[in-house]
N, CA, C, O and the ligand as a Tripos MOL2 file, in Angstrom:
@<TRIPOS>MOLECULE
protein
  257   255    65     0     0
PROTEIN
NO_CHARGES

@<TRIPOS>ATOM
      1 N           0.8550   -1.1950    0.0000 N.3       1 MET1
      2 CA          0.0000    0.0000    0.0000 C.3       1 MET1
      3 C           0.8860    1.2390    0.0000 C.2       1 MET1
      4 O           1.8620    1.3110    0.7470 O.2       1 MET1
      5 N           0.5520    2.1920   -0.8220 N.am      2 ILE2
      6 CA          1.3490    3.4150   -0.8840 C.3       2 ILE2
      7 C           0.4500    4.6160   -0.5980 C.2       2 ILE2
      8 O          -0.5950    4.8010   -1.2220 O.2       2 ILE2
      9 N           0.8870    5.4180    0.3620 N.am      3 PHE3
     10 CA          0.2190    6.6760    0.6410 C.3       3 PHE3
     11 C           0.9870    7.8090   -0.0290 C.2       3 PHE3
     12 O           2.1840    7.6950   -0.2950 O.2       3 PHE3
     13 N           0.2880    8.8900   -0.2950 N.am      4 ILE4
     14 CA          0.9420   10.1050   -0.7480 C.3       4 ILE4
     15 C           0.7920   11.1370    0.3630 C.2       4 ILE4
     16 O          -0.3220   11.4980    0.7410 O.2       4 ILE4
     17 N           1.9090   11.6040    0.8770 N.am      5 ASN5
     18 CA          1.8300   12.5540    1.9870 C.3       5 ASN5
     19 C           1.4950   13.9580    1.4710 C.2       5 ASN5
     20 O           1.5040   14.1930    0.2630 O.2       5 ASN5
     21 N           1.1950   14.9010    2.3950 N.am      6 PRO6
     22 CA          0.7410   16.2360    1.9620 C.3       6 PRO6
     23 C           1.7230   16.9570    1.0380 C.2       6 PRO6
     24 O           1.3240   17.8350    0.2730 O.2       6 PRO6
     25 N           2.9810   16.5960    1.1050 N.am      7 ARG7
     26 CA          3.9600   17.2170    0.2110 C.3       7 ARG7
     27 C           4.0260   16.5090   -1.1380 C.2       7 ARG7
     28 O           4.7870   16.9050   -2.0210 O.2       7 ARG7
     29 N           3.2140   15.4470   -1.2900 N.am      8 GLY8
     30 CA          3.1730   14.7430   -2.5540 C.3       8 GLY8
     31 C           4.1550   13.5960   -2.6650 C.2       8 GLY8
     32 O           4.2700   12.9680   -3.7170 O.2       8 GLY8
     33 N           4.8630   13.3220   -1.5770 N.am      9 ALA9
     34 CA          5.8440   12.2440   -1.6050 C.3       9 ALA9
     35 C           5.1850   10.9190   -1.2310 C.2       9 ALA9
     36 O           4.3320   10.8740   -0.3440 O.2       9 ALA9
     37 N           5.5770    9.8540   -1.9000 N.am     10 PRO10
     38 CA          5.0130    8.5420   -1.5720 C.3      10 PRO10
     39 C           5.5670    8.0160   -0.2510 C.2      10 PRO10
     40 O           6.7230    8.2560    0.0990 O.2      10 PRO10
     41 N           4.7120    7.2930    0.4730 N.am     11 GLU11
     42 CA          5.1340    6.6390    1.7090 C.3      11 GLU11
     43 C           4.6540    5.1980    1.6650 C.2      11 GLU11
     44 O           3.4960    4.9160    1.3600 O.2      11 GLU11
     45 N           5.5680    4.3000    1.9760 N.am     12 LEU12
     46 CA          5.2070    2.8910    1.9840 C.3      12 LEU12
     47 C           4.4490    2.5720    3.2710 C.2      12 LEU12
     48 O           4.8930    2.9210    4.3650 O.2      12 LEU12
     49 N           3.3060    1.9090    3.1300 N.am     13 ALA13
     50 CA          2.4990    1.5600    4.2900 C.3      13 ALA13
     51 C           2.1350    0.0780    4.2450 C.2      13 ALA13
     52 O           2.1700   -0.5570    3.1910 O.2      13 ALA13
     53 N           1.7900   -0.4470    5.3970 N.am     14 CYS14
     54 CA          1.4550   -1.8600    5.5300 C.3      14 CYS14
     55 C           0.1670   -2.1980    4.7800 C.2      14 CYS14
     56 O          -0.8260   -1.4770    4.8840 O.2      14 CYS14
     57 N           0.1890   -3.3050    4.0210 N.am     15 ASP15
     58 CA         -1.0150   -3.7360    3.3060 C.3      15 ASP15
     59 C          -2.1100   -4.1650    4.2690 C.2      15 ASP15
     60 O          -3.2950   -4.0760    3.9480 O.2      15 ASP15
     61 N          -1.7140   -4.6290    5.4490 N.am     16 HIS16
     62 CA         -2.6810   -5.1820    6.3970 C.3      16 HIS16
     63 C          -3.3490   -4.1070    7.2390 C.2      16 HIS16
     64 O          -4.5760   -4.0000    7.2580 O.2      16 HIS16
     65 N          -2.5440   -3.3100    7.9350 N.am     17 CYS17
     66 CA         -3.1240   -2.3730    8.8990 C.3      17 CYS17
     67 C          -2.9980   -0.9220    8.4390 C.2      17 CYS17
     68 O          -3.5730   -0.0260    9.0560 O.2      17 CYS17
     69 N          -2.2540   -0.6860    7.3660 N.am     18 GLY18
     70 CA         -2.1680    0.6560    6.8240 C.3      18 GLY18
     71 C          -1.2050    1.5760    7.5540 C.2      18 GLY18
     72 O          -1.1070    2.7540    7.2100 O.2      18 GLY18
     73 N          -0.4940    1.0720    8.5520 N.am     19 CYS19
     74 CA          0.4500    1.9420    9.2510 C.3      19 CYS19
     75 C           1.6500    2.2070    8.3580 C.2      19 CYS19
     76 O           1.9410    1.4330    7.4460 O.2      19 CYS19
     77 N           2.3370    3.2940    8.6240 N.am     20 ARG20
     78 CA          3.4210    3.7200    7.7270 C.3      20 ARG20
     79 C           4.7850    3.5490    8.3700 C.2      20 ARG20
     80 O           5.7430    4.2290    8.0020 O.2      20 ARG20
     81 N           4.8710    2.6510    9.3190 N.am     21 TRP21
     82 CA          6.1430    2.4920   10.0210 C.3      21 TRP21
     83 C           6.9510    1.3120    9.5020 C.2      21 TRP21
     84 O           7.9380    0.9020   10.1130 O.2      21 TRP21
     85 N           6.5240    0.7750    8.3740 N.am     22 VAL22
     86 CA          7.1830   -0.4250    7.8740 C.3      22 VAL22
     87 C           8.6380   -0.1850    7.5120 C.2      22 VAL22
     88 O           9.4310   -1.1260    7.4600 O.2      22 VAL22
     89 N           8.9910    1.0640    7.2610 N.am     23 ASP23
     90 CA         10.3820    1.3210    6.8880 C.3      23 ASP23
     91 C          11.2690    1.5000    8.1170 C.2      23 ASP23
     92 O          12.4750    1.7070    7.9880 O.2      23 ASP23
     93 N          10.6820    1.4210    9.2980 N.am     24 ARG24
     94 CA         11.4670    1.6130   10.5280 C.3      24 ARG24
     95 C          11.9560    0.2870   11.1100 C.2      24 ARG24
     96 O          12.6250    0.2740   12.1430 O.2      24 ARG24
     97 N          11.6310   -0.8150   10.4610 N.am     25 THR25
     98 CA         11.9690   -2.1070   11.0240 C.3      25 THR25
     99 C          12.9670   -2.8400   10.1440 C.2      25 THR25
    100 O          13.1700   -2.4910    8.9810 O.2      25 THR25
    101 N          13.5780   -3.8500   10.7170 N.am     26 ASN26
    102 CA         14.4520   -4.7270    9.9480 C.3      26 ASN26
    103 C          13.6620   -5.9200    9.4430 C.2      26 ASN26
    104 O          12.7150   -6.3620   10.0940 O.2      26 ASN26
    105 N          14.0390   -6.4360    8.3010 N.am     27 GLY27
    106 CA         13.4430   -7.6710    7.8130 C.3      27 GLY27
    107 C          12.1380   -7.4870    7.0760 C.2      27 GLY27
    108 O          11.4240   -8.4590    6.8340 O.2      27 GLY27
    109 N          11.8040   -6.2330    6.7060 N.am     28 ASN28
    110 CA         10.6110   -5.9940    5.8950 C.3      28 ASN28
    111 C           9.3330   -6.4870    6.5760 C.2      28 ASN28
    112 O           8.4820   -7.1030    5.9350 O.2      28 ASN28
    113 N           9.2040   -6.2170    7.8610 N.am     29 HIS29
    114 CA          7.9650   -6.5520    8.5480 C.3      29 HIS29
    115 C           7.3590   -5.2920    9.1620 C.2      29 HIS29
    116 O           8.0590   -4.3750    9.5930 O.2      29 HIS29
    117 N           6.0300   -5.2890    9.1820 N.am     30 CYS30
    118 CA          5.3140   -4.1390    9.7120 C.3      30 CYS30
    119 C           5.6260   -3.9370   11.1890 C.2      30 CYS30
    120 O           5.6560   -4.8920   11.9650 O.2      30 CYS30
    121 N           5.8540   -2.7020   11.5630 N.am     31 TYR31
    122 CA          6.1410   -2.3610   12.9530 C.3      31 TYR31
    123 C           4.9120   -2.6090   13.8290 C.2      31 TYR31
    124 O           5.0480   -2.9920   14.9910 O.2      31 TYR31
    125 N           3.7230   -2.3960   13.2830 N.am     32 GLU32
    126 CA          2.4860   -2.5030   14.0570 C.3      32 GLU32
    127 C           1.9840   -3.9370   14.1770 C.2      32 GLU32
    128 O           1.8070   -4.4480   15.2830 O.2      32 GLU32
    129 N           1.7550   -4.5840   13.0390 N.am     33 CYS33
    130 CA          1.0760   -5.8720   13.0710 C.3      33 CYS33
    131 C           1.9790   -7.0390   12.7060 C.2      33 CYS33
    132 O           1.5690   -8.1930   12.8220 O.2      33 CYS33
    133 N           3.1990   -6.7600   12.2670 N.am     34 GLY34
    134 CA          4.1400   -7.8330   12.0010 C.3      34 GLY34
    135 C           3.9920   -8.4830   10.6430 C.2      34 GLY34
    136 O           4.6840   -9.4580   10.3490 O.2      34 GLY34
    137 N           3.1040   -7.9660    9.8060 N.am     35 SER35
    138 CA          2.9330   -8.5390    8.4780 C.3      35 SER35
    139 C           4.1720   -8.3090    7.6340 C.2      35 SER35
    140 O           4.8400   -7.2800    7.7450 O.2      35 SER35
    141 N           4.4640   -9.2780    6.7960 N.am     36 GLU36
    142 CA          5.5980   -9.1280    5.9000 C.3      36 GLU36
    143 C           5.2640   -8.1400    4.8010 C.2      36 GLU36
    144 O           4.1540   -8.1480    4.2690 O.2      36 GLU36
    145 N           6.2230   -7.2850    4.4580 N.am     37 ILE37
    146 CA          6.0450   -6.3530    3.3460 C.3      37 ILE37
    147 C           6.5850   -7.0420    2.0960 C.2      37 ILE37
    148 O           7.7580   -7.4120    2.0440 O.2      37 ILE37
    149 N           5.7470   -7.2100    1.1140 N.am     38 THR38
    150 CA          6.1320   -7.9850   -0.0590 C.3      38 THR38
    151 C           7.1400   -7.2310   -0.9200 C.2      38 THR38
    152 O           7.2010   -6.0020   -0.9290 O.2      38 THR38
    153 N           7.9210   -8.0180   -1.6360 N.am     39 THR39
    154 CA          8.8810   -7.4280   -2.5730 C.3      39 THR39
    155 C           8.1650   -6.5700   -3.6040 C.2      39 THR39
    156 O           8.6600   -5.5150   -4.0030 O.2      39 THR39
    157 N           6.9980   -7.0300   -4.0310 N.am     40 ALA40
    158 CA          6.2340   -6.2740   -5.0290 C.3      40 ALA40
    159 C           5.8480   -4.9060   -4.4870 C.2      40 ALA40
    160 O           5.8970   -3.9100   -5.2080 O.2      40 ALA40
    161 N           5.4620   -4.8600   -3.2020 N.am     41 ALA41
    162 CA          5.0700   -3.5880   -2.5960 C.3      41 ALA41
    163 C           6.2680   -2.6450   -2.5190 C.2      41 ALA41
    164 O           6.1430   -1.4430   -2.7530 O.2      41 ALA41
    165 N           7.4260   -3.2040   -2.1890 N.am     42 ILE42
    166 CA          8.6320   -2.3820   -2.0840 C.3      42 ILE42
    167 C           9.0380   -1.8570   -3.4600 C.2      42 ILE42
    168 O           9.4350   -0.7010   -3.6030 O.2      42 ILE42
    169 N           8.9330   -2.7190   -4.4660 N.am     43 GLU43
    170 CA          9.2730   -2.2790   -5.8170 C.3      43 GLU43
    171 C           8.3160   -1.1900   -6.2940 C.2      43 GLU43
    172 O           8.7180   -0.2310   -6.9540 O.2      43 GLU43
    173 N           7.0420   -1.3610   -5.9460 N.am     44 GLU44
    174 CA          6.0440   -0.3590   -6.3350 C.3      44 GLU44
    175 C           6.3560    0.9810   -5.6680 C.2      44 GLU44
    176 O           6.2440    2.0430   -6.2800 O.2      44 GLU44
    177 N           6.7500    0.8980   -4.3960 N.am     45 PHE45
    178 CA          7.0890    2.1080   -3.6480 C.3      45 PHE45
    179 C           8.3090    2.8010   -4.2430 C.2      45 PHE45
    180 O           8.3300    4.0220   -4.3930 O.2      45 PHE45
    181 N           9.3210    2.0110   -4.5790 N.am     46 GLN46
    182 CA         10.5390    2.6130   -5.1200 C.3      46 GLN46
    183 C          10.2730    3.2430   -6.4870 C.2      46 GLN46
    184 O          10.8710    4.2600   -6.8380 O.2      46 GLN46
    185 N           9.3760    2.6330   -7.2480 N.am     47 GLN47
    186 CA          8.9910    3.2140   -8.5310 C.3      47 GLN47
    187 C           8.2740    4.5510   -8.3100 C.2      47 GLN47
    188 O           8.4880    5.5200   -9.0370 O.2      47 GLN47
    189 N           7.4120    4.5710   -7.2800 N.am     48 ALA48
    190 CA          6.6940    5.8060   -6.9620 C.3      48 ALA48
    191 C           7.6650    6.9000   -6.5220 C.2      48 ALA48
    192 O           7.4730    8.0750   -6.8340 O.2      48 ALA48
    193 N           8.7170    6.4990   -5.7900 N.am     49 LEU49
    194 CA          9.7330    7.4640   -5.3580 C.3      49 LEU49
    195 C          10.4560    8.0620   -6.5590 C.2      49 LEU49
    196 O          10.7120    9.2650   -6.6120 O.2      49 LEU49
    197 N          10.7790    7.2000   -7.5210 N.am     50 VAL50
    198 CA         11.4750    7.6720   -8.7210 C.3      50 VAL50
    199 C          10.6040    8.6680   -9.4660 C.2      50 VAL50
    200 O          11.0780    9.7090   -9.9200 O.2      50 VAL50
    201 N           9.3140    8.3360   -9.5860 N.am     51 GLU51
    202 CA          8.3980    9.2270  -10.2930 C.3      51 GLU51
    203 C           8.2360   10.5440   -9.5410 C.2      51 GLU51
    204 O           8.1480   11.6100  -10.1490 O.2      51 GLU51
    205 N           8.1980   10.4570   -8.2000 N.am     52 PHE52
    206 CA          8.0890   11.6760   -7.3960 C.3      52 PHE52
    207 C           9.3220   12.5510   -7.5700 C.2      52 PHE52
    208 O           9.2100   13.7700   -7.6980 O.2      52 PHE52
    209 N          10.4940   11.9320   -7.5740 N.am     53 SER53
    210 CA         11.7350   12.6900   -7.7400 C.3      53 SER53
    211 C          11.7500   13.4080   -9.0760 C.2      53 SER53
    212 O          12.1730   14.5600   -9.1720 O.2      53 SER53
    213 N          11.2840   12.7160  -10.1050 N.am     54 ALA54
    214 CA         11.2720   13.3030  -11.4430 C.3      54 ALA54
    215 C          10.3180   14.4930  -11.4960 C.2      54 ALA54
    216 O          10.6310   15.5220  -12.0940 O.2      54 ALA54
    217 N           9.1410   14.3420  -10.8600 N.am     55 LYS55
    218 CA          8.1580   15.4260  -10.8520 C.3      55 LYS55
    219 C           8.6000   16.5450   -9.9250 C.2      55 LYS55
    220 O           8.4720   17.7260  -10.2490 O.2      55 LYS55
    221 N           9.1280   16.1550   -8.7500 N.am     56 GLY56
    222 CA          9.4950   17.1340   -7.7320 C.3      56 GLY56
    223 C          10.5430   18.1170   -8.2300 C.2      56 GLY56
    224 O          10.5500   19.2780   -7.8230 O.2      56 GLY56
    225 N          11.4240   17.6590   -9.1040 N.am     57 ALA57
    226 CA         12.4750   18.5290   -9.5970 C.3      57 ALA57
    227 C          11.8980   19.7200  -10.3270 C.2      57 ALA57
    228 O          12.4700   20.8090  -10.2950 O.2      57 ALA57
    229 N          10.7490   19.5220  -10.9970 N.am     58 GLY58
    230 CA         10.1540   20.6040  -11.7510 C.3      58 GLY58
    231 C           9.1990   21.4460  -10.9210 C.2      58 GLY58
    232 O           8.9100   22.5890  -11.2720 O.2      58 GLY58
    233 N           8.7020   20.8780   -9.8050 N.am     59 GLN59
    234 CA          7.6670   21.5720   -9.0440 C.3      59 GLN59
    235 C           8.2100   22.4200   -7.9060 C.2      59 GLN59
    236 O           7.4990   23.2820   -7.3890 O.2      59 GLN59
    237 N           9.4440   22.1950   -7.5100 N.am     60 GLN60
    238 CA          9.9690   22.8960   -6.3380 C.3      60 GLN60
    239 C          10.0360   24.4100   -6.5720 C.2      60 GLN60
    240 O           9.8240   25.1930   -5.6450 O.2      60 GLN60
    241 N          10.3270   24.8120   -7.7880 N.am     61 ASP61
    242 CA         10.4150   26.2330   -8.0560 C.3      61 ASP61
    243 C           9.0550   26.9070   -7.9050 C.2      61 ASP61
    244 O           8.9750   28.0510   -7.4580 O.2      61 ASP61
    245 N           7.9840   26.2030   -8.2760 N.am     62 ASN62
    246 CA          6.6570   26.7670   -8.1890 C.3      62 ASN62
    247 C           6.2050   26.9340   -6.7470 C.2      62 ASN62
    248 O           5.4060   27.8210   -6.4470 O.2      62 ASN62
    249 N           6.7080   26.0900   -5.8510 N.am     63 ALA63
    250 CA          6.2570   26.0890   -4.4660 C.3      63 ALA63
    251 C           6.8270   27.2650   -3.6860 C.2      63 ALA63
    252 O           6.2880   27.6330   -2.6420 O.2      63 ALA63
    253 N           7.8810   27.8430   -4.1650 N.am     64 LYS64
    254 CA          8.5220   28.9030   -3.4000 C.3      64 LYS64
    255 C           7.8140   30.2550   -3.5980 C.2      64 LYS64
    256 O           8.2290   31.2600   -3.0210 O.2      64 LYS64
    257 ZN          0.7300   -3.6350    9.6570 Zn       65 ZN65
@<TRIPOS>BOND
     1     1     2 1
     2     2     3 1
     3     3     4 2
     4     3     5 am
     5     5     6 1
     6     6     7 1
     7     7     8 2
     8     7     9 am
     9     9    10 1
    10    10    11 1
    11    11    12 2
    12    11    13 am
    13    13    14 1
    14    14    15 1
    15    15    16 2
    16    15    17 am
    17    17    18 1
    18    18    19 1
    19    19    20 2
    20    19    21 am
    21    21    22 1
    22    22    23 1
    23    23    24 2
    24    23    25 am
    25    25    26 1
    26    26    27 1
    27    27    28 2
    28    27    29 am
    29    29    30 1
    30    30    31 1
    31    31    32 2
    32    31    33 am
    33    33    34 1
    34    34    35 1
    35    35    36 2
    36    35    37 am
    37    37    38 1
    38    38    39 1
    39    39    40 2
    40    39    41 am
    41    41    42 1
    42    42    43 1
    43    43    44 2
    44    43    45 am
    45    45    46 1
    46    46    47 1
    47    47    48 2
    48    47    49 am
    49    49    50 1
    50    50    51 1
    51    51    52 2
    52    51    53 am
    53    53    54 1
    54    54    55 1
    55    55    56 2
    56    55    57 am
    57    57    58 1
    58    58    59 1
    59    59    60 2
    60    59    61 am
    61    61    62 1
    62    62    63 1
    63    63    64 2
    64    63    65 am
    65    65    66 1
    66    66    67 1
    67    67    68 2
    68    67    69 am
    69    69    70 1
    70    70    71 1
    71    71    72 2
    72    71    73 am
    73    73    74 1
    74    74    75 1
    75    75    76 2
    76    75    77 am
    77    77    78 1
    78    78    79 1
    79    79    80 2
    80    79    81 am
    81    81    82 1
    82    82    83 1
    83    83    84 2
    84    83    85 am
    85    85    86 1
    86    86    87 1
    87    87    88 2
    88    87    89 am
    89    89    90 1
    90    90    91 1
    91    91    92 2
    92    91    93 am
    93    93    94 1
    94    94    95 1
    95    95    96 2
    96    95    97 am
    97    97    98 1
    98    98    99 1
    99    99   100 2
   100    99   101 am
   101   101   102 1
   102   102   103 1
   103   103   104 2
   104   103   105 am
   105   105   106 1
   106   106   107 1
   107   107   108 2
   108   107   109 am
   109   109   110 1
   110   110   111 1
   111   111   112 2
   112   111   113 am
   113   113   114 1
   114   114   115 1
   115   115   116 2
   116   115   117 am
   117   117   118 1
   118   118   119 1
   119   119   120 2
   120   119   121 am
   121   121   122 1
   122   122   123 1
   123   123   124 2
   124   123   125 am
   125   125   126 1
   126   126   127 1
   127   127   128 2
   128   127   129 am
   129   129   130 1
   130   130   131 1
   131   131   132 2
   132   131   133 am
   133   133   134 1
   134   134   135 1
   135   135   136 2
   136   135   137 am
   137   137   138 1
   138   138   139 1
   139   139   140 2
   140   139   141 am
   141   141   142 1
   142   142   143 1
   143   143   144 2
   144   143   145 am
   145   145   146 1
   146   146   147 1
   147   147   148 2
   148   147   149 am
   149   149   150 1
   150   150   151 1
   151   151   152 2
   152   151   153 am
   153   153   154 1
   154   154   155 1
   155   155   156 2
   156   155   157 am
   157   157   158 1
   158   158   159 1
   159   159   160 2
   160   159   161 am
   161   161   162 1
   162   162   163 1
   163   163   164 2
   164   163   165 am
   165   165   166 1
   166   166   167 1
   167   167   168 2
   168   167   169 am
   169   169   170 1
   170   170   171 1
   171   171   172 2
   172   171   173 am
   173   173   174 1
   174   174   175 1
   175   175   176 2
   176   175   177 am
   177   177   178 1
   178   178   179 1
   179   179   180 2
   180   179   181 am
   181   181   182 1
   182   182   183 1
   183   183   184 2
   184   183   185 am
   185   185   186 1
   186   186   187 1
   187   187   188 2
   188   187   189 am
   189   189   190 1
   190   190   191 1
   191   191   192 2
   192   191   193 am
   193   193   194 1
   194   194   195 1
   195   195   196 2
   196   195   197 am
   197   197   198 1
   198   198   199 1
   199   199   200 2
   200   199   201 am
   201   201   202 1
   202   202   203 1
   203   203   204 2
   204   203   205 am
   205   205   206 1
   206   206   207 1
   207   207   208 2
   208   207   209 am
   209   209   210 1
   210   210   211 1
   211   211   212 2
   212   211   213 am
   213   213   214 1
   214   214   215 1
   215   215   216 2
   216   215   217 am
   217   217   218 1
   218   218   219 1
   219   219   220 2
   220   219   221 am
   221   221   222 1
   222   222   223 1
   223   223   224 2
   224   223   225 am
   225   225   226 1
   226   226   227 1
   227   227   228 2
   228   227   229 am
   229   229   230 1
   230   230   231 1
   231   231   232 2
   232   231   233 am
   233   233   234 1
   234   234   235 1
   235   235   236 2
   236   235   237 am
   237   237   238 1
   238   238   239 1
   239   239   240 2
   240   239   241 am
   241   241   242 1
   242   242   243 1
   243   243   244 2
   244   243   245 am
   245   245   246 1
   246   246   247 1
   247   247   248 2
   248   247   249 am
   249   249   250 1
   250   250   251 1
   251   251   252 2
   252   251   253 am
   253   253   254 1
   254   254   255 1
   255   255   256 2
@<TRIPOS>SUBSTRUCTURE
     1 MET1         2 RESIDUE 1 A MET
     2 ILE2         6 RESIDUE 1 A ILE
     3 PHE3        10 RESIDUE 1 A PHE
     4 ILE4        14 RESIDUE 1 A ILE
     5 ASN5        18 RESIDUE 1 A ASN
     6 PRO6        22 RESIDUE 1 A PRO
     7 ARG7        26 RESIDUE 1 A ARG
     8 GLY8        30 RESIDUE 1 A GLY
     9 ALA9        34 RESIDUE 1 A ALA
    10 PRO10       38 RESIDUE 1 A PRO
    11 GLU11       42 RESIDUE 1 A GLU
    12 LEU12       46 RESIDUE 1 A LEU
    13 ALA13       50 RESIDUE 1 A ALA
    14 CYS14       54 RESIDUE 1 A CYS
    15 ASP15       58 RESIDUE 1 A ASP
    16 HIS16       62 RESIDUE 1 A HIS
    17 CYS17       66 RESIDUE 1 A CYS
    18 GLY18       70 RESIDUE 1 A GLY
    19 CYS19       74 RESIDUE 1 A CYS
    20 ARG20       78 RESIDUE 1 A ARG
    21 TRP21       82 RESIDUE 1 A TRP
    22 VAL22       86 RESIDUE 1 A VAL
    23 ASP23       90 RESIDUE 1 A ASP
    24 ARG24       94 RESIDUE 1 A ARG
    25 THR25       98 RESIDUE 1 A THR
    26 ASN26      102 RESIDUE 1 A ASN
    27 GLY27      106 RESIDUE 1 A GLY
    28 ASN28      110 RESIDUE 1 A ASN
    29 HIS29      114 RESIDUE 1 A HIS
    30 CYS30      118 RESIDUE 1 A CYS
    31 TYR31      122 RESIDUE 1 A TYR
    32 GLU32      126 RESIDUE 1 A GLU
    33 CYS33      130 RESIDUE 1 A CYS
    34 GLY34      134 RESIDUE 1 A GLY
    35 SER35      138 RESIDUE 1 A SER
    36 GLU36      142 RESIDUE 1 A GLU
    37 ILE37      146 RESIDUE 1 A ILE
    38 THR38      150 RESIDUE 1 A THR
    39 THR39      154 RESIDUE 1 A THR
    40 ALA40      158 RESIDUE 1 A ALA
    41 ALA41      162 RESIDUE 1 A ALA
    42 ILE42      166 RESIDUE 1 A ILE
    43 GLU43      170 RESIDUE 1 A GLU
    44 GLU44      174 RESIDUE 1 A GLU
    45 PHE45      178 RESIDUE 1 A PHE
    46 GLN46      182 RESIDUE 1 A GLN
    47 GLN47      186 RESIDUE 1 A GLN
    48 ALA48      190 RESIDUE 1 A ALA
    49 LEU49      194 RESIDUE 1 A LEU
    50 VAL50      198 RESIDUE 1 A VAL
    51 GLU51      202 RESIDUE 1 A GLU
    52 PHE52      206 RESIDUE 1 A PHE
    53 SER53      210 RESIDUE 1 A SER
    54 ALA54      214 RESIDUE 1 A ALA
    55 LYS55      218 RESIDUE 1 A LYS
    56 GLY56      222 RESIDUE 1 A GLY
    57 ALA57      226 RESIDUE 1 A ALA
    58 GLY58      230 RESIDUE 1 A GLY
    59 GLN59      234 RESIDUE 1 A GLN
    60 GLN60      238 RESIDUE 1 A GLN
    61 ASP61      242 RESIDUE 1 A ASP
    62 ASN62      246 RESIDUE 1 A ASN
    63 ALA63      250 RESIDUE 1 A ALA
    64 LYS64      254 RESIDUE 1 A LYS
    65 ZN65       257 GROUP 0 **** ****
């Protein structure tokens, strides 16, 4: 599950409980419920980060 935070940046969240602390743990498990974070979810998140970086480079000037 991927959330978009108010600044438009993607955040990886747990598929089970929706918490966003999955990146704070070792072993790709949810901090809250212990569910495993799938490789597919991580790849999707990293793709979203790449897309955000590409977009963010053009939008930062407008935000100032
Ligand atoms: Zn969870």
